C-alpha positions as CSV (number, residue, x, y, z in Angstrom):
1,M,-36.1,7.9,-14.4
2,S,-32.8,7.8,-16.2
3,R,-30.1,5.5,-14.7
4,T,-26.5,6.4,-14.1
5,H,-24.2,4.3,-16.3
6,V,-21.5,2.5,-14.3
7,L,-18.6,0.5,-15.9
8,V,-17.2,-2.2,-13.6
9,W,-13.9,-3.2,-15.2
10,N,-12.9,-5.9,-12.8
11,D,-12.8,-9.6,-12.6
12,S,-14.5,-9.9,-9.2
13,S,-18.3,-10.0,-9.0
14,A,-18.2,-8.3,-5.6
15,C,-19.0,-4.8,-6.9
16,V,-22.2,-5.9,-8.6
17,E,-23.2,-7.8,-5.4
18,A,-22.5,-4.8,-3.3
19,I,-24.6,-2.6,-5.5
20,E,-27.5,-5.0,-5.2
21,A,-27.0,-5.3,-1.4
22,A,-27.0,-1.5,-1.1
23,G,-30.4,-1.3,-2.9
24,L,-28.9,0.7,-5.8
25,A,-29.6,-1.7,-8.7
26,D,-32.7,0.2,-9.8
27,R,-30.8,3.5,-10.0
28,V,-27.8,2.4,-12.1
29,A,-27.1,0.6,-15.4
30,V,-24.0,-1.5,-15.0
31,D,-21.7,-2.7,-17.7
32,I,-19.3,-5.5,-16.5
33,V,-16.1,-6.1,-18.4
34,A,-13.3,-8.5,-17.5
35,R,-9.9,-6.9,-17.0
36,K,-8.4,-8.8,-19.9
37,D,-11.0,-7.3,-22.2
38,K,-11.4,-3.8,-23.5
39,P,-14.7,-2.0,-23.1
40,S,-16.6,-1.3,-26.3
41,A,-16.8,2.2,-27.8
42,E,-20.5,2.2,-26.9
43,Q,-19.8,1.3,-23.3
44,L,-17.1,3.9,-23.0
45,S,-19.2,6.6,-24.5
46,R,-22.0,6.2,-21.9
47,T,-19.9,5.6,-18.8
48,E,-20.4,8.1,-16.0
49,V,-18.8,6.1,-13.2
50,L,-15.8,3.8,-13.6
51,A,-14.7,1.2,-11.1
52,A,-11.3,-0.3,-12.1
53,M,-7.8,-1.2,-11.1
54,G,-6.4,1.1,-13.7
55,A,-6.7,2.2,-17.3
56,P,-4.3,2.3,-20.3
57,P,-3.2,5.7,-21.7
58,G,-5.8,7.2,-24.0
59,L,-8.8,5.3,-22.7
60,L,-10.3,8.0,-20.5
61,S,-10.4,10.4,-23.4
62,S,-13.0,8.0,-25.0
63,M,-15.3,8.6,-22.0
64,P,-16.9,12.0,-22.5
65,K,-19.5,11.5,-19.7
66,L,-17.1,10.3,-17.1
67,R,-17.5,12.1,-13.8
68,W,-16.0,9.8,-11.1
69,I,-13.4,7.0,-11.0
70,Q,-13.3,4.5,-8.1
71,S,-9.8,3.0,-8.0
72,M,-9.9,-0.5,-6.7
73,T,-6.4,0.0,-5.2
74,V,-4.9,2.3,-2.6
75,G,-2.0,3.5,-4.8
76,V,-3.1,5.9,-7.5
77,D,0.2,6.9,-9.1
78,G,-0.9,5.0,-12.3
79,W,-4.1,7.0,-12.5
80,L,-2.4,10.3,-11.8
81,G,0.2,9.6,-14.5
82,L,-2.5,9.5,-17.2
83,A,-2.4,12.5,-19.4
84,D,-6.1,12.1,-20.2
85,L,-7.3,12.2,-16.6
86,Q,-9.4,15.3,-16.7
87,E,-9.5,17.8,-13.8
88,G,-13.2,17.6,-13.5
89,V,-13.2,13.9,-12.9
90,T,-13.2,12.9,-9.2
91,L,-10.8,10.1,-8.3
92,T,-11.3,8.1,-5.1
93,C,-9.1,5.2,-3.9
94,A,-9.5,2.1,-1.7
95,R,-7.7,3.7,1.2
96,G,-8.4,1.8,4.4
97,T,-9.3,-1.5,2.9
98,H,-5.9,-3.0,3.9
99,R,-6.5,-2.5,7.6
100,K,-7.7,-6.1,8.1
101,S,-4.5,-7.7,7.0
102,M,-1.5,-5.3,6.5
103,P,-0.8,-4.5,10.2
104,E,-0.7,-8.2,11.0
105,N,1.7,-8.9,8.1
106,I,3.9,-6.1,9.2
107,I,4.0,-7.4,12.8
108,G,4.7,-10.8,11.2
109,A,7.7,-9.4,9.4
110,L,9.0,-7.8,12.7
111,L,8.8,-11.2,14.4
112,Y,10.4,-13.0,11.4
113,V,13.5,-11.0,11.6
114,A,13.7,-10.9,15.4
115,K,12.9,-14.6,16.1
116,P,14.8,-17.7,14.9
117,Y,11.8,-19.6,13.5
118,A,13.0,-19.6,9.9
119,A,16.5,-20.8,10.9
120,A,14.9,-23.5,13.1
121,A,12.7,-24.7,10.2
122,E,15.8,-25.0,8.0
123,N,17.7,-26.9,10.7
124,Q,14.8,-29.2,11.2
125,K,15.1,-30.3,7.6
126,R,18.6,-31.6,8.5
127,S,17.6,-32.9,11.9
128,K,20.1,-30.4,13.5
129,W,19.6,-29.1,17.0
130,V,21.1,-25.5,16.9
131,H,20.4,-23.2,19.8
132,I,19.7,-19.7,18.6
133,T,18.9,-16.8,20.9
134,A,15.8,-14.9,19.9
135,Q,16.1,-11.1,19.9
136,P,13.4,-9.2,21.9
137,L,11.2,-6.6,20.3
138,S,10.4,-5.1,23.7
139,G,12.5,-2.0,24.3
140,K,13.4,-1.5,20.6
141,T,12.2,1.5,18.5
142,L,10.0,1.2,15.5
143,G,10.1,4.1,13.1
144,I,7.2,4.6,10.7
145,L,7.5,6.9,7.7
146,G,3.9,7.7,6.7
147,L,1.7,7.5,9.9
148,G,-1.7,7.0,8.3
149,A,-4.5,4.6,9.2
150,I,-2.3,1.5,8.7
151,G,0.6,3.1,10.6
152,A,-1.7,3.9,13.5
153,D,-2.9,0.3,13.7
154,V,0.7,-1.0,13.5
155,A,1.6,1.4,16.4
156,R,-1.2,0.0,18.5
157,I,0.0,-3.6,18.2
158,A,3.7,-2.7,18.4
159,E,3.3,-0.7,21.6
160,A,1.5,-3.7,23.2
161,L,4.6,-5.7,22.3
162,G,6.8,-3.3,24.1
163,L,8.1,-1.4,21.1
164,R,8.6,2.4,21.3
165,V,7.0,3.9,18.2
166,I,8.0,7.1,16.5
167,G,7.3,8.3,13.0
168,T,6.6,11.0,10.4
169,R,3.3,12.5,9.2
170,R,2.6,15.3,6.7
171,R,0.5,17.1,9.4
172,P,2.4,16.0,12.6
173,Q,-0.4,16.0,15.1
174,P,-0.3,13.4,17.9
175,V,-1.2,9.8,17.1
176,A,-2.3,7.3,19.7
177,N,0.4,4.8,20.8
178,V,3.1,6.8,19.1
179,A,5.7,8.4,21.4
180,Q,6.7,11.2,19.0
181,V,5.4,12.4,15.6
182,F,7.8,14.3,13.4
183,P,7.2,16.4,10.3
184,P,8.7,14.9,7.1
185,E,11.7,17.3,7.3
186,R,12.8,15.7,10.5
187,T,13.0,12.2,8.9
188,P,16.8,11.9,9.7
189,E,15.9,11.9,13.4
190,V,13.6,8.9,12.9
191,L,16.2,7.1,10.8
192,A,18.8,7.6,13.5
193,Q,16.6,6.3,16.3
194,S,14.9,3.3,14.7
195,D,15.8,-0.4,15.2
196,F,13.2,-1.2,12.6
197,L,12.2,1.3,9.9
198,L,8.8,0.8,8.3
199,L,8.0,2.5,5.0
200,L,4.3,3.3,4.4
201,L,4.7,6.4,2.2
202,P,2.7,6.9,-1.0
203,A,4.4,7.0,-4.4
204,T,4.8,10.7,-5.3
205,P,7.5,12.7,-7.1
206,E,8.8,13.7,-3.7
207,T,9.1,10.1,-2.4
208,E,10.7,8.6,-5.6
209,N,14.0,7.0,-4.5
210,F,13.4,8.3,-1.0
211,V,15.5,5.5,0.5
212,N,19.0,6.0,-1.0
213,T,22.6,5.8,0.0
214,E,22.4,9.0,2.0
215,R,19.4,8.0,4.1
216,L,20.5,4.4,4.5
217,G,23.7,5.9,6.0
218,M,21.7,7.6,8.6
219,M,20.3,4.3,9.9
220,K,21.7,2.1,12.7
221,P,24.1,-0.6,11.5
222,G,21.8,-3.2,13.2
223,A,18.5,-1.8,11.8
224,W,16.1,-3.5,9.5
225,L,14.2,-1.8,6.7
226,L,10.6,-2.9,6.0
227,N,8.9,-1.7,2.9
228,F,5.1,-2.2,2.7
229,G,4.5,1.1,0.9
230,R,5.5,1.4,-2.7
231,G,8.5,0.0,-4.6
232,Q,9.4,3.4,-6.0
233,L,10.4,4.5,-2.5
234,I,13.7,2.6,-2.7
235,R,16.7,3.0,-5.0
236,D,17.3,-0.7,-5.4
237,D,21.0,-0.7,-6.1
238,D,21.7,1.5,-3.0
239,L,19.8,-0.9,-0.8
240,I,21.6,-3.9,-2.1
241,A,24.9,-2.2,-1.6
242,A,24.0,-1.1,2.0
243,V,22.9,-4.6,3.0
244,K,26.0,-6.3,1.4
245,A,28.3,-3.8,3.2
246,K,26.4,-4.4,6.5
247,K,25.4,-0.7,6.7
248,I,22.1,-2.0,7.9
249,A,21.1,-5.5,9.1
250,G,18.7,-6.3,6.2
251,A,15.4,-5.6,4.6
252,V,11.9,-7.1,4.3
253,L,10.4,-6.1,1.0
254,D,6.8,-6.6,0.0
255,V,6.5,-4.1,-2.9
256,Y,8.8,-3.5,-6.0
257,R,9.2,-1.2,-9.0
258,Q,8.2,-4.1,-11.2
259,E,5.9,-6.9,-10.2
260,P,6.2,-9.8,-10.4
261,L,9.8,-9.2,-9.4
262,P,12.0,-10.4,-12.3
263,A,13.7,-13.7,-11.7
264,D,17.1,-12.1,-12.3
265,H,16.7,-9.3,-9.9
266,P,19.5,-9.2,-7.2
267,F,16.9,-8.9,-4.4
268,W,16.3,-12.6,-4.8
269,T,19.9,-13.6,-4.0
270,T,21.2,-10.9,-1.7
271,E,21.7,-12.3,1.8
272,G,19.8,-10.2,4.3
273,I,17.0,-9.2,1.9
274,I,13.7,-11.1,2.3
275,V,11.4,-11.0,-0.7
276,L,7.6,-11.2,-0.1
277,P,5.3,-11.5,-3.1
278,H,3.2,-8.4,-2.4
279,I,1.1,-10.1,0.3
280,G,0.9,-7.2,2.8
281,G,-2.6,-5.9,2.2
282,H,-4.4,-8.8,0.6
283,H,-6.8,-11.0,2.5
284,P,-9.6,-13.4,1.5
285,W,-12.3,-10.7,1.9
286,R,-10.6,-7.7,0.4
287,D,-12.6,-7.6,-2.8
288,K,-15.8,-7.5,-0.8
289,V,-14.4,-4.7,1.5
290,V,-13.4,-2.6,-1.5
291,A,-16.8,-3.3,-3.1
292,R,-18.6,-2.1,0.0
293,L,-16.6,1.1,-0.1
294,F,-17.5,1.5,-3.8
295,A,-21.2,0.9,-3.1
296,D,-21.2,3.4,-0.3
297,N,-19.5,5.9,-2.5
298,L,-22.0,5.2,-5.3
299,A,-24.9,5.9,-3.0
300,R,-23.3,9.2,-2.1
301,F,-22.6,10.0,-5.7
302,L,-26.2,9.4,-6.7
303,D,-27.5,11.5,-3.8
304,G,-25.0,14.3,-4.4
305,K,-23.2,13.8,-1.1
306,P,-19.4,14.1,-0.6
307,L,-17.4,10.9,-1.5
308,R,-15.1,9.0,0.8
309,E,-11.4,8.6,0.2
310,V,-11.1,11.3,-2.4
311,V,-7.5,11.6,-3.8
312,D,-5.7,14.8,-3.3
313,R,-4.0,15.2,-6.7
314,K,-1.4,17.7,-5.5
315,A,-0.4,15.4,-2.6
316,G,-0.5,12.3,-4.9
317,Y,-2.7,10.2,-2.6
């Protein structure tokens, strides 16, 4: 029986372990290549399935047998930007693998800006007793732009903390624990009502520079912006200007146009902007979670069944 050729272009051994645990090792021939290395011409020519974080331009055209790509990340704008990504190649992503960690980190960001723990820690270094009043989350409104699986989990926790949750969704059907779901064209209503605005939108041509001077001007002066989606959602200079001018209270950012964030970027030194080093979705077991998704999809692929988390190329995610 001929085996399906799989190229795992990733540093983690989790994918290979997941293939073995799923009982698929006898049905596939696996090539393993470290991310710093380039697959050989022979490896590329025989690859039918690719599991990788991304690929440089021109590489996919060297893979004539390629039928399916499993992106090891949730964001796929890098893949969709490749001119040699053929229409006949199925692209799946790691959607859902952040659900163990990202909602907790988002709630952590809400607590960070509402509670005085950071200021107390700084005062402790100087042995200073300074009484600071903590701001309650209860009774405030959390607006979520992009109410997918992560947003739904955040809403569940936020409502338990007494927050009113509203948001937008491409197909605006009801979401548990969300008081009102708006279509994207009613985003200004979400901006106007939110004390905290959470960005969970994907990177698409429509969402490029989505948060700009105009939309920042629709927010409450005391509102906080939290971006755990994609760096391309924000026009950086517009956000910096809005925070400096006190148009909004501030921002917690976990994603950026360029990562690592350059040392000379104004985000580092703008008072009111908190820089997180892209920690939102990562957790100690993420590689294994993604690998289990890949192994499940591989079994489906080998059996001719529909794959999970297929990317809608027109929607961009």
